[in-house]
DOVOBA-564724 format. One record per residue (C-alpha): residue number from 1; residue in three letters; x, y, z. Coordinates in nm, 3 decimals. Last residue first. Layout:
REM DOVOBA-564724
<rec NUM; "ALA"; <X; Y; Z>> ...
END
This chain:
REM DOVOBA-564724
<rec 474; "UNK"; <-1.947; -2.765; 7.876>> <rec 473; "UNK"; <-2.285; -2.599; 7.918>> <rec 472; "UNK"; <-2.287; -2.225; 7.854>> <rec 471; "UNK"; <-2.458; -1.929; 8.015>> <rec 470; "UNK"; <-2.254; -1.614; 8.066>> <rec 469; "UNK"; <-2.467; -1.396; 8.294>> <rec 468; "UNK"; <-2.517; -1.029; 8.223>> <rec 467; "UNK"; <-2.876; -0.980; 8.346>> <rec 466; "UNK"; <-2.768; -1.003; 8.709>> <rec 465; "UNK"; <-2.397; -0.916; 8.741>> <rec 464; "UNK"; <-2.186; -1.226; 8.698>> <rec 463; "UNK"; <-2.035; -1.437; 8.976>> <rec 462; "UNK"; <-1.680; -1.541; 8.887>> <rec 461; "UNK"; <-1.560; -1.878; 8.764>> <rec 460; "UNK"; <-1.212; -1.992; 8.865>> <rec 459; "UNK"; <-1.192; -1.708; 9.117>> <rec 458; "UNK"; <-1.404; -1.879; 9.385>> <rec 457; "UNK"; <-1.164; -2.173; 9.354>> <rec 456; "UNK"; <-0.906; -1.971; 9.544>> <rec 455; "UNK"; <-1.052; -2.056; 9.887>> <rec 454; "UNK"; <-1.038; -2.431; 9.817>> <rec 453; "UNK"; <-0.668; -2.476; 9.881>> <rec 452; "UNK"; <-0.545; -2.832; 9.816>> <rec 451; "UNK"; <-0.751; -2.953; 9.519>> <rec 450; "UNK"; <-0.752; -2.644; 9.299>> <rec 449; "UNK"; <-1.047; -2.673; 9.062>> <rec 448; "UNK"; <-1.131; -2.717; 8.696>> <rec 447; "UNK"; <-1.279; -3.067; 8.743>> <rec 446; "UNK"; <-1.089; -3.192; 8.439>> <rec 445; "UNK"; <-0.784; -2.973; 8.499>> <rec 444; "UNK"; <-0.736; -3.079; 8.861>> <rec 443; "UNK"; <-0.475; -2.826; 8.973>> <rec 442; "UNK"; <-0.244; -2.845; 9.273>> <rec 441; "UNK"; <-0.159; -2.503; 9.419>> <rec 440; "UNK"; <0.193; -2.489; 9.564>> <rec 439; "UNK"; <0.176; -2.307; 9.895>> <rec 438; "UNK"; <0.434; -2.059; 10.028>> <rec 437; "UNK"; <0.165; -1.791; 10.057>> <rec 436; "UNK"; <-0.180; -1.949; 10.040>> <rec 435; "UNK"; <-0.260; -1.896; 10.409>> <rec 434; "UNK"; <-0.217; -1.517; 10.409>> <rec 433; "UNK"; <-0.330; -1.423; 10.761>> <rec 432; "UNK"; <-0.561; -1.159; 10.909>> <rec 431; "UNK"; <-0.843; -1.412; 10.945>> <rec 430; "UNK"; <-0.816; -1.478; 10.569>> <rec 429; "UNK"; <-0.605; -1.253; 10.347>> <rec 428; "UNK"; <-0.568; -1.338; 9.978>> <rec 427; "UNK"; <-0.256; -1.192; 9.812>> <rec 426; "UNK"; <-0.087; -1.528; 9.756>> <rec 425; "UNK"; <-0.419; -1.665; 9.630>> <rec 424; "UNK"; <-0.458; -1.378; 9.385>> <rec 423; "UNK"; <-0.112; -1.455; 9.246>> <rec 422; "UNK"; <-0.185; -1.829; 9.241>> <rec 421; "UNK"; <-0.505; -1.771; 9.043>> <rec 420; "UNK"; <-0.319; -1.525; 8.822>> <rec 419; "UNK"; <-0.077; -1.804; 8.730>> <rec 418; "UNK"; <-0.379; -2.019; 8.646>> <rec 417; "UNK"; <-0.503; -1.727; 8.434>> <rec 416; "UNK"; <-0.174; -1.749; 8.244>> <rec 415; "UNK"; <-0.237; -2.118; 8.179>> <rec 414; "UNK"; <-0.602; -2.068; 8.081>> <rec 413; "UNK"; <-0.499; -1.809; 7.825>> <rec 412; "UNK"; <-0.261; -2.060; 7.664>> <rec 411; "UNK"; <-0.528; -2.333; 7.684>> <rec 410; "UNK"; <-0.775; -2.106; 7.500>> <rec 409; "UNK"; <-0.526; -1.957; 7.252>> <rec 408; "UNK"; <-0.439; -2.298; 7.107>> <rec 407; "UNK"; <-0.788; -2.441; 7.033>> <rec 406; "UNK"; <-0.899; -2.076; 7.026>> <rec 405; "UNK"; <-0.708; -2.018; 6.706>> <rec 404; "UNK"; <-0.375; -1.828; 6.735>> <rec 403; "UNK"; <-0.174; -1.850; 6.413>> <rec 402; "UNK"; <-0.453; -1.912; 6.164>> <rec 401; "UNK"; <-0.446; -2.189; 5.905>> <rec 400; "UNK"; <-0.684; -2.197; 5.612>> <rec 399; "UNK"; <-0.976; -2.425; 5.516>> <rec 398; "UNK"; <-1.095; -2.537; 5.859>> <rec 397; "UNK"; <-1.382; -2.291; 5.876>> <rec 396; "UNK"; <-1.432; -2.088; 5.560>> <rec 395; "UNK"; <-1.201; -1.939; 5.295>> <rec 394; "UNK"; <-1.331; -1.587; 5.364>> <rec 393; "UNK"; <-1.284; -1.633; 5.736>> <rec 392; "UNK"; <-0.931; -1.767; 5.683>> <rec 391; "UNK"; <-0.837; -1.464; 5.472>> <rec 390; "UNK"; <-0.973; -1.231; 5.740>> <rec 389; "UNK"; <-0.779; -1.412; 6.012>> <rec 388; "UNK"; <-0.453; -1.383; 5.817>> <rec 387; "UNK"; <-0.528; -1.014; 5.760>> <rec 386; "UNK"; <-0.550; -0.964; 6.137>> <rec 385; "UNK"; <-0.211; -1.120; 6.203>> <rec 384; "UNK"; <-0.036; -0.960; 5.905>> <rec 383; "UNK"; <0.157; -0.700; 6.102>> <rec 382; "UNK"; <0.298; -0.976; 6.322>> <rec 381; "UNK"; <0.460; -1.125; 6.013>> <rec 380; "UNK"; <0.397; -0.924; 5.693>> <rec 379; "UNK"; <0.290; -1.241; 5.510>> <rec 378; "UNK"; <0.275; -1.527; 5.763>> <rec 377; "UNK"; <0.572; -1.761; 5.728>> <rec 376; "UNK"; <0.538; -2.124; 5.627>> <rec 375; "UNK"; <0.703; -2.369; 5.865>> <rec 374; "UNK"; <0.984; -2.604; 5.771>> <rec 373; "UNK"; <1.266; -2.365; 5.685>> <rec 372; "UNK"; <1.600; -2.544; 5.666>> <rec 371; "UNK"; <1.855; -2.505; 5.945>> <rec 370; "UNK"; <2.191; -2.385; 5.806>> <rec 369; "UNK"; <2.162; -2.034; 5.948>> <rec 368; "UNK"; <2.102; -2.185; 6.292>> <rec 367; "UNK"; <2.451; -2.336; 6.289>> <rec 366; "UNK"; <2.600; -1.987; 6.275>> <rec 365; "UNK"; <2.364; -1.880; 6.554>> <rec 364; "UNK"; <2.506; -2.155; 6.775>> <rec 363; "UNK"; <2.824; -1.951; 6.826>> <rec 362; "UNK"; <2.617; -1.697; 7.022>> <rec 361; "UNK"; <2.591; -1.935; 7.318>> <rec 360; "UNK"; <2.303; -1.876; 7.329>> <rec 359; "UNK"; <2.065; -1.859; 7.035>> <rec 358; "UNK"; <1.871; -1.574; 6.881>> <rec 357; "UNK"; <1.510; -1.479; 6.805>> <rec 356; "UNK"; <1.473; -1.107; 6.742>> <rec 355; "UNK"; <1.095; -1.111; 6.799>> <rec 354; "UNK"; <0.907; -1.357; 7.018>> <rec 353; "UNK"; <0.629; -1.105; 7.086>> <rec 352; "UNK"; <0.865; -0.902; 7.309>> <rec 351; "UNK"; <1.233; -0.993; 7.265>> <rec 350; "UNK"; <1.365; -1.346; 7.238>> <rec 349; "UNK"; <1.638; -1.575; 7.375>> <rec 348; "UNK"; <1.692; -1.943; 7.299>> <rec 347; "UNK"; <1.933; -2.150; 7.508>> <rec 346; "UNK"; <2.186; -2.427; 7.457>> <rec 345; "UNK"; <2.265; -2.796; 7.477>> <rec 344; "UNK"; <2.041; -2.922; 7.761>> <rec 343; "UNK"; <1.781; -2.656; 7.694>> <rec 342; "UNK"; <1.684; -2.325; 7.849>> <rec 341; "UNK"; <1.414; -2.102; 7.696>> <rec 340; "UNK"; <1.444; -1.730; 7.769>> <rec 339; "UNK"; <1.166; -1.485; 7.681>> <rec 338; "UNK"; <1.191; -1.109; 7.721>> <rec 337; "UNK"; <1.048; -0.776; 7.826>> <rec 336; "UNK"; <1.191; -0.451; 7.958>> <rec 335; "UNK"; <1.544; -0.437; 7.817>> <rec 334; "UNK"; <1.463; -0.601; 7.485>> <rec 333; "UNK"; <1.558; -0.947; 7.606>> <rec 332; "UNK"; <1.877; -0.907; 7.808>> <rec 331; "UNK"; <2.081; -0.638; 7.630>> <rec 330; "UNK"; <2.454; -0.714; 7.626>> <rec 329; "UNK"; <2.667; -0.497; 7.858>> <rec 328; "UNK"; <2.807; -0.772; 8.081>> <rec 327; "UNK"; <2.819; -1.017; 7.793>> <rec 326; "UNK"; <2.552; -1.284; 7.770>> <rec 325; "UNK"; <2.653; -1.652; 7.787>> <rec 324; "UNK"; <2.630; -1.649; 8.167>> <rec 323; "UNK"; <2.255; -1.604; 8.134>> <rec 322; "UNK"; <2.124; -1.304; 8.328>> <rec 321; "UNK"; <1.930; -1.394; 8.643>> <rec 320; "UNK"; <1.557; -1.376; 8.590>> <rec 319; "UNK"; <1.378; -1.041; 8.579>> <rec 318; "UNK"; <1.144; -0.850; 8.813>> <rec 317; "UNK"; <1.031; -0.516; 8.666>> <rec 316; "UNK"; <0.666; -0.543; 8.769>> <rec 315; "UNK"; <0.631; -0.884; 8.610>> <rec 314; "UNK"; <0.781; -1.233; 8.627>> <rec 313; "UNK"; <0.648; -1.561; 8.484>> <rec 312; "UNK"; <0.853; -1.878; 8.531>> <rec 311; "UNK"; <0.776; -2.192; 8.330>> <rec 310; "UNK"; <0.898; -2.529; 8.457>> <rec 309; "UNK"; <0.849; -2.800; 8.196>> <rec 308; "UNK"; <0.791; -3.169; 8.269>> <rec 307; "UNK"; <1.006; -3.436; 8.102>> <rec 306; "UNK"; <1.156; -3.549; 7.775>> <rec 305; "UNK"; <0.980; -3.282; 7.571>> <rec 304; "UNK"; <0.806; -3.272; 7.231>> <rec 303; "UNK"; <0.529; -3.526; 7.295>> <rec 302; "UNK"; <0.456; -3.336; 7.615>> <rec 301; "UNK"; <0.570; -3.382; 7.975>> <rec 300; "UNK"; <0.340; -3.214; 8.227>> <rec 299; "UNK"; <0.346; -2.837; 8.275>> <rec 298; "UNK"; <0.463; -2.680; 8.601>> <rec 297; "UNK"; <0.395; -2.309; 8.652>> <rec 296; "UNK"; <0.605; -2.070; 8.858>> <rec 295; "UNK"; <0.461; -1.726; 8.930>> <rec 294; "UNK"; <0.661; -1.414; 9.019>> <rec 293; "UNK"; <0.469; -1.096; 9.097>> <rec 292; "UNK"; <0.475; -0.717; 9.101>> <rec 291; "UNK"; <0.250; -0.426; 9.199>> <rec 290; "UNK"; <-0.033; -0.655; 9.314>> <rec 289; "UNK"; <-0.363; -0.668; 9.120>> <rec 288; "UNK"; <-0.629; -0.456; 9.285>> <rec 287; "UNK"; <-0.961; -0.544; 9.447>> <rec 286; "UNK"; <-0.792; -0.723; 9.739>> <rec 285; "UNK"; <-0.603; -0.411; 9.847>> <rec 284; "UNK"; <-0.447; -0.486; 10.185>> <rec 283; "UNK"; <-0.164; -0.255; 10.284>> <rec 282; "UNK"; <0.094; -0.404; 10.519>> <rec 281; "UNK"; <0.166; -0.207; 10.831>> <rec 280; "UNK"; <0.518; -0.264; 10.962>> <rec 279; "UNK"; <0.574; 0.113; 10.954>> <rec 278; "UNK"; <0.301; 0.261; 10.737>> <rec 277; "UNK"; <0.120; 0.195; 10.409>> <rec 276; "UNK"; <0.336; -0.100; 10.308>> <rec 275; "UNK"; <0.285; -0.231; 9.955>> <rec 274; "UNK"; <0.370; -0.597; 9.898>> <rec 273; "UNK"; <0.512; -0.764; 9.588>> <rec 272; "UNK"; <0.383; -1.109; 9.508>> <rec 271; "UNK"; <0.497; -1.470; 9.529>> <rec 270; "UNK"; <0.346; -1.748; 9.324>> <rec 269; "UNK"; <0.288; -2.121; 9.293>> <rec 268; "UNK"; <0.141; -2.335; 9.017>> <rec 267; "UNK"; <0.057; -2.701; 8.952>> <rec 266; "UNK"; <-0.024; -2.930; 8.660>> <rec 265; "UNK"; <-0.097; -2.664; 8.400>> <rec 264; "UNK"; <-0.276; -2.750; 8.076>> <rec 263; "UNK"; <-0.142; -2.745; 7.719>> <rec 262; "UNK"; <0.220; -2.711; 7.614>> <rec 261; "UNK"; <0.322; -2.816; 7.264>> <rec 260; "UNK"; <0.688; -2.729; 7.318>> <rec 259; "UNK"; <0.748; -2.474; 7.041>> <rec 258; "UNK"; <0.392; -2.336; 7.019>> <rec 257; "UNK"; <0.344; -2.303; 7.394>> <rec 256; "UNK"; <0.700; -2.184; 7.456>> <rec 255; "UNK"; <0.652; -1.900; 7.203>> <rec 254; "UNK"; <0.293; -1.810; 7.297>> <rec 253; "UNK"; <0.389; -1.750; 7.660>> <rec 252; "UNK"; <0.526; -1.402; 7.588>> <rec 251; "UNK"; <0.247; -1.245; 7.384>> <rec 250; "UNK"; <-0.035; -1.409; 7.579>> <rec 249; "UNK"; <0.135; -1.303; 7.902>> <rec 248; "UNK"; <0.158; -0.934; 7.811>> <rec 247; "UNK"; <-0.177; -0.776; 7.901>> <rec 246; "UNK"; <-0.336; -1.060; 8.091>> <rec 245; "UNK"; <-0.019; -1.128; 8.286>> <rec 244; "UNK"; <0.030; -0.758; 8.360>> <rec 243; "UNK"; <-0.307; -0.747; 8.531>> <rec 242; "UNK"; <-0.612; -0.954; 8.440>> <rec 241; "UNK"; <-0.864; -0.675; 8.403>> <rec 240; "UNK"; <-1.224; -0.594; 8.489>> <rec 239; "UNK"; <-1.317; -0.704; 8.841>> <rec 238; "UNK"; <-0.951; -0.777; 8.920>> <rec 237; "UNK"; <-0.842; -0.413; 8.890>> <rec 236; "UNK"; <-0.507; -0.323; 8.728>> <rec 235; "UNK"; <-0.629; -0.342; 8.367>> <rec 234; "UNK"; <-0.910; -0.092; 8.442>> <rec 233; "UNK"; <-0.638; 0.174; 8.409>> <rec 232; "UNK"; <-0.693; 0.217; 8.034>> <rec 231; "UNK"; <-1.013; 0.390; 7.913>> <rec 230; "UNK"; <-1.165; 0.420; 8.167>> <rec 229; "UNK"; <-1.061; 0.375; 8.531>> <rec 228; "UNK"; <-0.920; 0.728; 8.530>> <rec 227; "UNK"; <-1.187; 0.877; 8.758>> <rec 226; "UNK"; <-1.432; 0.648; 8.934>> <rec 225; "UNK"; <-1.779; 0.530; 8.829>> <rec 224; "UNK"; <-1.994; 0.376; 9.100>> <rec 223; "UNK"; <-2.006; 0.000; 9.122>> <rec 222; "UNK"; <-2.231; -0.283; 9.003>> <rec 221; "UNK"; <-2.030; -0.600; 8.970>> <rec 220; "UNK"; <-1.878; -0.684; 8.626>> <rec 219; "UNK"; <-2.067; -0.856; 8.342>> <rec 218; "UNK"; <-2.142; -0.531; 8.157>> <rec 217; "UNK"; <-1.966; -0.249; 8.339>> <rec 216; "UNK"; <-1.917; -0.060; 8.011>> <rec 215; "UNK"; <-2.287; -0.096; 7.929>> <rec 214; "UNK"; <-2.382; 0.053; 8.265>> <rec 213; "UNK"; <-2.127; 0.333; 8.229>> <rec 212; "UNK"; <-2.250; 0.456; 7.891>> <rec 211; "UNK"; <-1.972; 0.706; 7.817>> <rec 210; "UNK"; <-1.995; 1.031; 7.613>> <rec 209; "UNK"; <-2.168; 1.217; 7.895>> <rec 208; "UNK"; <-1.879; 1.150; 8.132>> <rec 207; "UNK"; <-1.984; 0.967; 8.452>> <rec 206; "UNK"; <-1.940; 1.193; 8.752>> <rec 205; "UNK"; <-1.690; 1.062; 9.005>> <rec 204; "UNK"; <-1.714; 0.841; 9.312>> <rec 203; "UNK"; <-1.478; 0.914; 9.601>> <rec 202; "UNK"; <-1.352; 0.620; 9.801>> <rec 201; "UNK"; <-1.093; 0.523; 9.542>> <rec 200; "UNK"; <-1.014; 0.148; 9.531>> <rec 199; "UNK"; <-0.688; 0.104; 9.721>> <rec 198; "UNK"; <-0.358; 0.054; 9.541>> <rec 197; "UNK"; <-0.137; -0.240; 9.442>> <rec 196; "UNK"; <-0.160; -0.153; 9.075>> <rec 195; "UNK"; <-0.149; 0.176; 8.881>> <rec 194; "UNK"; <-0.076; 0.153; 8.505>> <rec 193; "UNK"; <0.251; 0.064; 8.332>> <rec 192; "UNK"; <0.227; -0.287; 8.472>> <rec 191; "UNK"; <0.452; -0.397; 8.307>> <rec 190; "UNK"; <0.829; -0.444; 8.297>> <rec 189; "UNK"; <0.777; -0.790; 8.151>> <rec 188; "UNK"; <0.915; -1.141; 8.199>> <rec 187; "UNK"; <0.900; -1.492; 8.056>> <rec 186; "UNK"; <1.141; -1.763; 8.174>> <rec 185; "UNK"; <1.136; -2.123; 8.048>> <rec 184; "UNK"; <1.295; -2.439; 8.188>> <rec 183; "UNK"; <1.326; -2.797; 8.051>> <rec 182; "UNK"; <1.414; -2.769; 7.683>> <rec 181; "UNK"; <1.577; -3.084; 7.543>> <rec 180; "UNK"; <1.867; -3.008; 7.309>> <rec 179; "UNK"; <1.941; -2.651; 7.204>> <rec 178; "UNK"; <2.028; -2.708; 6.835>> <rec 177; "UNK"; <1.820; -3.025; 6.800>> <rec 176; "UNK"; <1.677; -2.947; 6.455>> <rec 175; "UNK"; <1.331; -2.956; 6.615>> <rec 174; "UNK"; <1.437; -2.677; 6.849>> <rec 173; "UNK"; <1.581; -2.462; 6.571>> <rec 172; "UNK"; <1.274; -2.511; 6.351>> <rec 171; "UNK"; <1.033; -2.443; 6.635>> <rec 170; "UNK"; <1.223; -2.130; 6.737>> <rec 169; "UNK"; <1.227; -2.001; 6.380>> <rec 168; "UNK"; <0.851; -2.043; 6.366>> <rec 167; "UNK"; <0.800; -1.864; 6.699>> <rec 166; "UNK"; <1.020; -1.575; 6.580>> <rec 165; "UNK"; <0.874; -1.528; 6.230>> <rec 164; "UNK"; <0.574; -1.331; 6.352>> <rec 163; "UNK"; <0.216; -1.457; 6.339>> <rec 162; "UNK"; <0.203; -1.554; 6.707>> <rec 161; "UNK"; <0.345; -1.207; 6.778>> <rec 160; "UNK"; <0.000; -1.072; 6.697>> <rec 159; "UNK"; <-0.150; -1.187; 7.026>> <rec 158; "UNK"; <-0.499; -1.082; 6.916>> <rec 157; "UNK"; <-0.673; -1.417; 6.953>> <rec 156; "UNK"; <-0.809; -1.574; 6.635>> <rec 155; "UNK"; <-1.121; -1.778; 6.567>> <rec 154; "UNK"; <-1.276; -1.922; 6.250>> <rec 153; "UNK"; <-1.616; -2.074; 6.323>> <rec 152; "UNK"; <-1.712; -2.436; 6.376>> <rec 151; "UNK"; <-1.985; -2.380; 6.637>> <rec 150; "UNK"; <-1.887; -2.670; 6.861>> <rec 149; "UNK"; <-1.514; -2.652; 6.805>> <rec 148; "UNK"; <-1.497; -2.279; 6.884>> <rec 147; "UNK"; <-1.740; -2.332; 7.174>> <rec 146; "UNK"; <-1.507; -2.571; 7.358>> <rec 145; "UNK"; <-1.209; -2.335; 7.356>> <rec 144; "UNK"; <-1.449; -2.051; 7.440>> <rec 143; "UNK"; <-1.585; -2.235; 7.743>> <rec 142; "UNK"; <-1.241; -2.339; 7.869>> <rec 141; "UNK"; <-1.125; -1.976; 7.863>> <rec 140; "UNK"; <-1.444; -1.872; 8.044>> <rec 139; "UNK"; <-1.385; -2.127; 8.319>> <rec 138; "UNK"; <-1.033; -1.992; 8.371>> <rec 137; "UNK"; <-1.152; -1.633; 8.404>> <rec 136; "UNK"; <-1.111; -1.306; 8.211>> <rec 135; "UNK"; <-1.111; -1.457; 7.862>> <rec 134; "UNK"; <-0.935; -1.461; 7.525>> <rec 133; "UNK"; <-0.649; -1.256; 7.666>> <rec 132; "UNK"; <-0.584; -1.094; 7.432>> <rec 131; "UNK"; <-0.801; -0.914; 7.180>> <rec 130; "UNK"; <-1.073; -1.110; 7.006>> <rec 129; "UNK"; <-1.127; -1.211; 6.644>> <rec 128; "UNK"; <-1.446; -1.411; 6.587>> <rec 127; "UNK"; <-1.620; -1.583; 6.297>> <rec 126; "UNK"; <-1.998; -1.559; 6.325>> <rec 125; "UNK"; <-2.229; -1.861; 6.355>> <rec 124; "UNK"; <-2.486; -1.686; 6.573>> <rec 123; "UNK"; <-2.363; -1.881; 6.874>> <rec 122; "UNK"; <-2.015; -1.755; 6.789>> <rec 121; "UNK"; <-2.122; -1.391; 6.812>> <rec 120; "UNK"; <-2.291; -1.422; 7.152>> <rec 119; "UNK"; <-2.000; -1.636; 7.276>> <rec 118; "UNK"; <-1.742; -1.379; 7.180>> <rec 117; "UNK"; <-1.938; -1.097; 7.347>> <rec 116; "UNK"; <-1.991; -1.285; 7.675>> <rec 115; "UNK"; <-1.633; -1.406; 7.671>> <rec 114; "UNK"; <-1.454; -1.079; 7.603>> <rec 113; "UNK"; <-1.645; -0.848; 7.837>> <rec 112; "UNK"; <-1.428; -0.882; 8.149>> <rec 111; "UNK"; <-1.111; -0.834; 7.943>> <rec 110; "UNK"; <-1.193; -0.482; 7.821>> <rec 109; "UNK"; <-1.339; -0.454; 7.467>> <rec 108; "UNK"; <-1.147; -0.527; 7.148>> <rec 107; "UNK"; <-1.382; -0.771; 6.973>> <rec 106; "UNK"; <-1.381; -0.829; 6.596>> <rec 105; "UNK"; <-1.697; -0.994; 6.461>> <rec 104; "UNK"; <-1.744; -1.189; 6.139>> <rec 103; "UNK"; <-2.011; -1.253; 5.874>> <rec 102; "UNK"; <-2.264; -0.985; 5.965>> <rec 101; "UNK"; <-2.574; -0.886; 5.765>> <rec 100; "UNK"; <-2.808; -1.149; 5.908>> <rec 99; "UNK"; <-2.682; -1.059; 6.255>> <rec 98; "UNK"; <-2.789; -0.697; 6.215>> <rec 97; "UNK"; <-3.078; -0.636; 6.454>> <rec 96; "UNK"; <-2.998; -0.879; 6.733>> <rec 95; "UNK"; <-2.621; -0.850; 6.693>> <rec 94; "UNK"; <-2.633; -0.470; 6.706>> <rec 93; "UNK"; <-2.876; -0.460; 6.998>> <rec 92; "UNK"; <-2.651; -0.693; 7.196>> <rec 91; "UNK"; <-2.342; -0.494; 7.102>> <rec 90; "UNK"; <-2.488; -0.184; 7.270>> <rec 89; "UNK"; <-2.350; 0.153; 7.155>> <rec 88; "UNK"; <-2.422; 0.110; 6.785>> <rec 87; "UNK"; <-2.281; 0.273; 6.470>> <rec 86; "UNK"; <-2.357; 0.179; 6.110>> <rec 85; "UNK"; <-2.045; 0.175; 5.895>> <rec 84; "UNK"; <-2.052; 0.404; 5.592>> <rec 83; "UNK"; <-1.838; 0.669; 5.763>> <rec 82; "UNK"; <-1.549; 0.427; 5.829>> <rec 81; "UNK"; <-1.257; 0.659; 5.915>> <rec 80; "UNK"; <-1.477; 0.911; 6.095>> <rec 79; "UNK"; <-1.651; 0.645; 6.302>> <rec 78; "UNK"; <-1.312; 0.491; 6.379>> <rec 77; "UNK"; <-1.179; 0.823; 6.513>> <rec 76; "UNK"; <-1.495; 0.902; 6.708>> <rec 75; "UNK"; <-1.508; 0.572; 6.900>> <rec 74; "UNK"; <-1.319; 0.703; 7.202>> <rec 73; "UNK"; <-1.556; 0.998; 7.230>> <rec 72; "UNK"; <-1.868; 0.790; 7.178>> <rec 71; "UNK"; <-1.775; 0.548; 7.458>> <rec 70; "UNK"; <-1.992; 0.234; 7.475>> <rec 69; "UNK"; <-1.858; 0.121; 7.138>> <rec 68; "UNK"; <-1.995; -0.059; 6.834>> <rec 67; "UNK"; <-1.905; -0.026; 6.467>> <rec 66; "UNK"; <-2.080; -0.202; 6.179>> <rec 65; "UNK"; <-2.012; -0.263; 5.810>> <rec 64; "UNK"; <-1.636; -0.270; 5.786>> <rec 63; "UNK"; <-1.649; -0.422; 5.437>> <rec 62; "UNK"; <-1.352; -0.651; 5.399>> <rec 61; "UNK"; <-1.195; -0.805; 5.088>> <rec 60; "UNK"; <-0.932; -0.538; 5.030>> <rec 59; "UNK"; <-0.822; -0.546; 5.394>> <rec 58; "UNK"; <-0.817; -0.192; 5.532>> <rec 57; "UNK"; <-1.108; -0.267; 5.764>> <rec 56; "UNK"; <-0.918; -0.543; 5.943>> <rec 55; "UNK"; <-0.611; -0.333; 6.018>> <rec 54; "UNK"; <-0.820; -0.025; 6.094>> <rec 53; "UNK"; <-1.058; -0.205; 6.329>> <rec 52; "UNK"; <-0.768; -0.373; 6.507>> <rec 51; "UNK"; <-0.586; -0.042; 6.556>> <rec 50; "UNK"; <-0.909; 0.130; 6.659>> <rec 49; "UNK"; <-0.971; -0.140; 6.917>> <rec 48; "UNK"; <-0.630; -0.079; 7.073>> <rec 47; "UNK"; <-0.752; 0.272; 7.151>> <rec 46; "UNK"; <-1.113; 0.313; 7.034>> <rec 45; "UNK"; <-1.324; 0.068; 6.835>> <rec 44; "UNK"; <-1.469; -0.165; 7.097>> <rec 43; "UNK"; <-1.691; -0.409; 6.908>> <rec 42; "UNK"; <-1.618; -0.433; 6.535>> <rec 41; "UNK"; <-1.871; -0.578; 6.291>> <rec 40; "UNK"; <-1.737; -0.728; 5.970>> <rec 39; "UNK"; <-1.906; -0.811; 5.640>> <rec 38; "UNK"; <-1.651; -1.011; 5.442>> <rec 37; "UNK"; <-1.668; -0.892; 5.083>> <rec 36; "UNK"; <-1.835; -1.110; 4.823>> <rec 35; "UNK"; <-1.704; -1.249; 4.494>> <rec 34; "UNK"; <-1.517; -1.529; 4.673>> <rec 33; "UNK"; <-1.844; -1.651; 4.830>> <rec 32; "UNK"; <-1.806; -1.672; 5.205>> <rec 31; "UNK"; <-1.835; -2.012; 5.370>> <rec 30; "UNK"; <-1.890; -2.023; 5.748>> <rec 29; "UNK"; <-2.137; -2.310; 5.731>> <rec 28; "UNK"; <-2.138; -2.478; 5.393>> <rec 27; "UNK"; <-2.075; -2.333; 5.051>> <rec 26; "UNK"; <-2.427; -2.249; 4.946>> <rec 25; "UNK"; <-2.553; -2.211; 5.302>> <rec 24; "UNK"; <-2.303; -1.933; 5.376>> <rec 23; "UNK"; <-2.447; -1.730; 5.086>> <rec 22; "UNK"; <-2.795; -1.717; 5.236>> <rec 21; "UNK"; <-3.056; -1.857; 4.997>> <rec 20; "UNK"; <-3.246; -1.560; 4.852>> <rec 19; "UNK"; <-3.120; -1.605; 4.497>> <rec 18; "UNK"; <-3.202; -1.976; 4.488>> <rec 17; "UNK"; <-3.567; -1.910; 4.565>> <rec 16; "UNK"; <-3.578; -1.635; 4.304>> <rec 15; "UNK"; <-3.451; -1.874; 4.038>> <rec 14; "UNK"; <-3.709; -2.135; 4.138>> <rec 13; "UNK"; <-3.989; -1.879; 4.119>> <rec 12; "UNK"; <-3.862; -1.749; 3.785>> <rec 11; "UNK"; <-3.849; -2.102; 3.648>> <rec 10; "UNK"; <-4.211; -2.156; 3.757>> <rec 9; "UNK"; <-4.327; -1.844; 3.571>> <rec 8; "UNK"; <-4.121; -1.926; 3.265>> <rec 7; "UNK"; <-4.273; -2.276; 3.252>> <rec 6; "UNK"; <-4.625; -2.146; 3.307>> <rec 5; "UNK"; <-4.587; -1.899; 3.017>> <rec 4; "UNK"; <-4.441; -2.171; 2.791>> <rec 3; "UNK"; <-4.752; -2.388; 2.831>> <rec 2; "UNK"; <-4.778; -2.684; 3.062>> <rec 1; "UNK"; <-4.873; -3.007; 2.893>> 
END
């Protein structure tokens, strides 16, 4: 018989073994013990990244443990606000050294870095919040949609309007039959508010000491630094940004996607604004997004519609014709941005992010007051988007709803990137001609390729800079 000393010794060993088991193992993958704080790492903590970092870090159950940014000057505000957080410049080094101490990762880097950073975190079993759009390319959007299911982590895209009341009101009104069958949607924005339709500067500039240019480039082609690209104007260059669509499309398309159950595009066509540099001399700036565009996407019939949906995207100040139900002086959308959904009985009109939902004709708004609430509202609406993700991370994968998980955000992003594919195609010059103008691009969603104009398929999946490849098998 073992003596009491041996028993205590063995009990201590067993107790110690249990104490060192990672907390996520105790409750299943992605589980966070209620007594613990969510350990968050934030990548890209200046500008929009500082807003996300602050929102997440202010949550009572979050410990903002790590900050990462390639620009020390831009990161300074977040570093000051979270002095206990360890600071890194390279997210790869941070994840390699600290992954055991991280539960979730917030990503607010430029578009071209989203997928490689998301995937690195997800493959380590970390929950992910990423700014819109989810990805830079169509293939990347499909990858992250697939990866979210594979790795079973909580995901959220940063289109905060998805958490506002507007999309939920719209679903309730539509399902109550107030506007009949919706067949046509218009989404528009006055963006870009950064330079587009311009030539890449010939003169290289000196890289600021506070910026690591190589890390900022990441997956993008090797190029010399130019003035004013960082921190904001990168949005207008195809190597890094996704234009006005990438900036505002995820906010505007979310409403029709959630209301109508849209998924993958069937076909798309586009027209673009042209910049003339002299008399009858068209400027050709293939590296830049055009100054304005109009893309028309066709979505197949869904379980919520009686037929296919035509969705029009307009940017650069282009707007659809005003509905006849609006008065001559009534504001159309919010003046610069808007969403209009046309049905057989009426129309729904929204501001940016789906806010200020109202019906046309205005008489329908009296009926709308009688429609019962069917969908739970997110506390604090759009302002609660990040907190909703935090709560879902703490609960664990599949335990709590989020407004924009990758299963929804991935196809939504893919749709707007399809519009960009048509926009790039319309601006593509081959043998001094523009063969894709006036073409409707036919999309094979399973093969992820355009079947009637192969030249644009080069943009479905870009070539990555050596050492920065995104490797994933669908």
